[in-house]
C-alpha positions as semicolon CSV with decimal commas, in nm:
position;residue;x (nm);y (nm);z (nm)
1;X;2,225;1,385;2,545
2;X;2,039;1,547;2,832
3;X;1,976;1,920;2,861
4;X;2,188;1,944;3,177
5;X;2,472;1,762;2,999
6;X;2,455;2,009;2,706
7;X;2,438;2,300;2,949
8;X;2,750;2,172;3,123
9;X;2,935;2,161;2,791
10;X;2,823;2,517;2,710
11;X;2,931;2,630;3,058
12;X;3,274;2,470;3,010
13;X;3,314;2,635;2,669
14;X;3,204;2,980;2,788
15;X;3,363;3,000;3,134
16;X;3,648;2,751;3,107
17;X;3,537;2,602;3,441
18;X;3,471;2,229;3,457
19;X;3,188;2,237;3,714
20;X;3,042;1,907;3,594
21;X;3,373;1,718;3,558
22;X;3,344;1,698;3,181
23;X;3,713;1,706;3,093
24;X;3,762;1,342;3,190
25;X;3,436;1,252;3,019
26;X;3,532;1,413;2,688
27;X;3,831;1,178;2,650
28;X;3,619;0,875;2,738
29;X;3,363;0,966;2,472
30;X;3,627;0,882;2,209
31;X;3,606;0,520;2,327
32;X;3,253;0,478;2,180
33;X;3,071;0,325;2,478
34;X;2,769;0,523;2,591
35;X;2,790;0,682;2,935
36;X;2,522;0,502;3,132
37;X;2,552;0,577;3,501
38;X;2,715;0,767;3,783
39;X;2,927;0,495;3,948
40;X;3,025;0,314;3,628
41;X;2,992;0,565;3,348
42;X;3,115;0,326;3,083
43;X;3,031;-0,010;3,234
44;X;3,212;-0,241;2,990
45;X;3,524;-0,026;2,960
46;X;3,550;0,025;3,337
47;X;3,503;-0,345;3,419
48;X;3,745;-0,467;3,151
49;X;4,008;-0,228;3,289
50;X;4,011;-0,449;3,600
51;X;4,188;-0,710;3,385
52;X;4,508;-0,507;3,429
53;X;4,477;-0,538;3,807
54;X;4,436;-0,917;3,786
55;X;4,733;-0,941;3,548
56;X;4,942;-0,718;3,775
57;X;4,873;-0,938;4,075
58;X;4,965;-1,252;3,879
59;X;5,288;-1,087;3,761
60;X;5,376;-0,986;4,118
61;X;5,309;-1,336;4,252
62;X;5,454;-1,544;3,967
63;X;5,751;-1,344;3,831
64;X;6,040;-1,128;3,942
65;X;5,906;-0,830;3,744
66;X;5,789;-0,628;4,044
67;X;5,764;-0,290;3,871
68;X;5,576;-0,439;3,576
69;X;5,320;-0,582;3,819
70;X;5,293;-0,250;4,002
71;X;5,253;-0,069;3,668
72;X;4,978;-0,306;3,554
73;X;4,787;-0,262;3,880
74;X;4,824;0,116;3,855
75;X;4,705;0,112;3,495
76;X;4,401;-0,093;3,592
77;X;4,313;0,148;3,871
78;X;4,372;0,455;3,651
79;X;4,165;0,315;3,367
80;X;3,885;0,206;3,600
81;X;3,867;0,557;3,750
82;X;3,871;0,713;3,402
83;X;3,595;0,493;3,256
84;X;3,400;0,429;3,579
85;X;3,326;0,725;3,806
86;X;3,486;0,967;3,554
87;X;3,612;1,244;3,785
88;X;3,760;1,552;3,618
89;X;4,112;1,428;3,706
90;X;4,045;1,073;3,577
91;X;4,216;1,115;3,242
92;X;4,534;1,243;3,409
93;X;4,547;0,937;3,639
94;X;4,472;0,709;3,343
95;X;4,746;0,859;3,128
96;X;5,015;0,880;3,398
97;X;4,968;0,519;3,506
98;X;4,959;0,396;3,145
99;X;5,280;0,580;3,054
100;X;5,446;0,450;3,371
101;X;5,363;0,094;3,262
102;X;5,487;0,158;2,906
103;X;5,813;0,297;3,045
104;X;5,870;0,009;3,285
105;X;5,801;-0,254;3,017
106;X;6,023;-0,074;2,765
107;X;6,304;-0,060;3,021
108;X;6,261;-0,429;3,108
109;X;6,257;-0,542;2,745
110;X;6,564;-0,331;2,669
111;X;6,749;-0,478;2,964
112;X;6,650;-0,831;2,869
113;X;6,764;-0,781;2,509
114;X;7,096;-0,635;2,623
115;X;7,149;-0,942;2,840
116;X;7,109;-1,173;2,541
117;X;6,739;-1,261;2,536
118;X;6,594;-1,322;2,190
119;X;6,363;-1,062;2,037
120;X;6,169;-1,351;1,875
121;X;5,991;-1,416;2,206
122;X;5,825;-1,075;2,164
123;X;5,652;-1,162;1,835
124;X;5,342;-1,327;1,988
125;X;5,267;-1,064;2,254
126;X;5,336;-0,779;2,009
127;X;5,112;-0,939;1,744
128;X;4,828;-0,969;1,996
129;X;4,884;-0,608;2,100
130;X;4,873;-0,494;1,735
131;X;4,548;-0,682;1,665
132;X;4,365;-0,547;1,970
133;X;4,500;-0,196;1,904
134;X;4,352;-0,214;1,553
135;X;4,019;-0,340;1,690
136;X;4,023;-0,061;1,948
137;X;4,082;0,206;1,683
138;X;3,815;0,066;1,450
139;X;3,576;0,071;1,744
140;X;3,648;0,430;1,845
141;X;3,361;0,678;1,826
142;X;3,266;0,716;1,461
143;X;3,452;0,399;1,361
144;X;3,295;0,106;1,175
145;X;3,293;-0,116;1,487
146;X;3,145;0,146;1,719
147;X;2,812;0,052;1,878
148;X;2,770;0,263;2,193
149;X;2,502;0,038;2,343
150;X;2,670;-0,297;2,283
151;X;2,804;-0,513;2,566
152;X;3,098;-0,595;2,337
153;X;3,306;-0,279;2,330
154;X;3,622;-0,268;2,114
155;X;3,796;-0,051;2,373
156;X;3,711;-0,314;2,635
157;X;3,864;-0,577;2,403
158;X;4,172;-0,353;2,388
159;X;4,191;-0,356;2,771
160;X;4,163;-0,736;2,790
161;X;4,395;-0,798;2,494
162;X;4,663;-0,555;2,611
163;X;4,654;-0,704;2,962
164;X;4,678;-1,055;2,811
165;X;4,974;-0,954;2,593
166;X;5,145;-0,811;2,900
167;X;5,088;-1,131;3,095
168;X;5,204;-1,345;2,800
169;X;5,528;-1,148;2,778
170;X;5,589;-1,137;3,154
171;X;5,526;-1,509;3,205
172;X;5,699;-1,652;2,898
173;X;5,969;-1,404;2,806
174;X;6,303;-1,488;2,967
175;X;6,339;-1,303;3,295
176;X;6,653;-1,211;3,484
177;X;6,768;-1,446;3,754
178;X;6,688;-1,366;4,115
179;X;7,040;-1,221;4,163
180;X;7,015;-0,976;3,870
181;X;6,865;-0,643;3,972
182;X;6,834;-0,293;3,832
183;X;7,069;-0,028;3,956
184;X;6,808;0,056;4,219
185;X;6,821;-0,294;4,364
186;X;6,467;-0,390;4,264
187;X;6,391;-0,652;3,997
188;X;6,203;-0,516;3,698
């Protein structure tokens, strides 16, 4: 840790002012990967976050789940900003877009189940999500899988696995017909 980095932490603690944009960085430090540069602070975690954008585009093009696609793209952008350039507001953007996606998917699954879709179709995507969540937690800073300098980052595997689980569910889980819409007139 550089002297200027330590000084910025001391300044934040003493004055409460985030002159160096450390608040977003502090959250990212829990994800194990070393901060290596200015443009892409956590290179692996920022690049794997782009998987959500790819998945969101595929969902928009190949399914009727418009808001799920929008949520995935937003999550990819928010996560890239959080792990990449790491501005002081990055964690807020990351968290808001992630919770938006979680809400949209929860709403869509609830609607599908109420319309008679089987919950069994969720087993595969949820199992994948559980496995990559466990890997992500074991690879958090201080965890047994944490290696800050490795090109294989457990949090990056979480990004790719969660995006894959989302795509798996969106592509294979029964979707509403083109005529079925939400009360707002937009397919979920």
